[in-house]
GUKOL-373799 format. One record per residue (C-alpha): residue in one letter; x, y, z. Coordinates in steps of 0.1 Angstrom, whole numbers, plus 2048, in hexadecimal, padded with zeros to 3 digits. Each point is the difference from the previous one (the first is absolute). Example, Ala and Ser with C-alpha at 12.3 -4.5 7.8 and 13.67 -1.06 7.14 Angstrom:
% GUKOL-373799
A87B7D384ES80E8227F9
END
This chain:
% GUKOL-373799
M9AE768D3CN7E07EB808Q8047DC803E7EC7E280FF8057F8827I7EF7E9817I7FA80C823S7FB7E481BA7F180C822F7FD7E881CT7E480D817E7EA7F881EN7DB7F87F2H7EE81E809I7E08117F3G80681F7EBL8257FB7FAL7FB7F97DBN7F08227FDR81D811813I81A7EF7E8T7EC8097E0I7FE82580CI827801802F8007F77DAT7E481A7F8R81181D813R81D7FB7E8K7ED7F87E1I80E7DE7FAN7E87E67F1I8007DE80EE8047E67E3S7F77E4816L7FA7F8822T7FC7DE814V7FB7FB825S8047DE810E80A7EE81FS8277FB802A8147E380CH7FE80F824K7E17FD814G7EC820803I8138127E7S7F480B7DFK8148077E0F7F781D7E9T80F7FC7DBI7FE8207EEV80C8077DFV8088237F4N80F8127E2T81481F80ET82380B806E8167EF819D80181E817Q7DB804801C7FD7DB807S81780281CK7EF81C80EV7DE7EE7FET80F7E2811K80E81381DQ7DE810806I7EE7DF7FEE8187F381AK7F981C817L7DD7F4805V7FA7F1822E7F37DE7F2V81B7FC7E8L81E7EA80BK8168017E2A7FE8107DCY81A7FF7E4Y8008037DBL8137EA7E5K8018017DAN7F07E47EDE8207EC7FAD8047FE826M7DE7EE805I7F17E17F3Y7DC80B7F7Q7DF7F27EFE7DE80A7F9I7E17EB7F8A7E88077E5L7DF7EE7F9Y7EF8027DDK7DC7F57F8V7F97F77DDS7E37EF7EFT8017DB7FFE7F48007DDA81E8167F6L8157E5811T7F17E27EES7FC8107DFG8247FD7F7N8247FA813Q80B825800I7F6805824E80E7DE80AS8218087EEL800824812V7FC7EE822R81F7EA7F7Q8168197F3Y7FA816820N8047E3818A7DD80880ER7E67E980CI7DB7FA7FDL7ED802821E7DC7FA7F8V7ED7F57E1T7DA805800P7E88007E1D8018267FEY82380A80AT8247F4807V81881381AI8248007FAE81B808819K8238107F9T81B806819G81D8167F6H80A8247FAK7E981A7F5E80D8007DEE7FA7DA7FBT7DD80380FQ7F881D7E8E80E7EE7E0L7E87E2809F7E4819805E80880D7DDG8017E17F1L7E07F1811N7ED8217F7Q8037F97D9Y7E57E480BG7EC814819V80A803825L7E0802815Q81380B81FF82380780CI81080881FR82580180DS80C800822G818817811R8247F5802V80C7EA81BA8267FF806I81B7F3815T82480B802R81C7EF7EFS81980681DP8027E2818I7F8815821E7DF811801K80382280EL7E37FD817S80D7E080DQ82081080AF7ED81D80EL7EB7EA817K8207ED80BD81182180AR7E280D811D7FC7E1814A8237FF80BL7FD82680AL7E07F7814E8147E1812S81D818809I7E9819810K7EF7E5815
END
């Protein structure tokens, strides 16, 4: 049965790695729902956060294939309940729609969003939350005309106290010290 998984891959920052990772999903005909890449807490190491909707067996196989890539230090997958995650969404609405009544302002308050910029022509609103929350706000604002909308990929960290990469790096460093 398909369900949503978050794959985290810690890598060296090399040209072409994103392409090689996405090919793994393409070959297995798995759609990537969300993809975010950023620096990690460890200098020189990037973190890929990939959201997929597939079976656990398929997710496990893909994660193992990703981990086989030379530049990948560690890859693992978890379910949503094992992660703390958010997305950010930006909405651009006309300032006239904002000032013509208090409906948009009420939506901003109801969804704990915030206004980032107001110009005579447009207003930009920001909402951080889960996809369902940002989508609900979009649908509410769209009644008054959303000029532009964008949602980021997911950013996520584990709920468990020990990050798997940190433990992997400690074990690797201990091994390297014992060889010297």
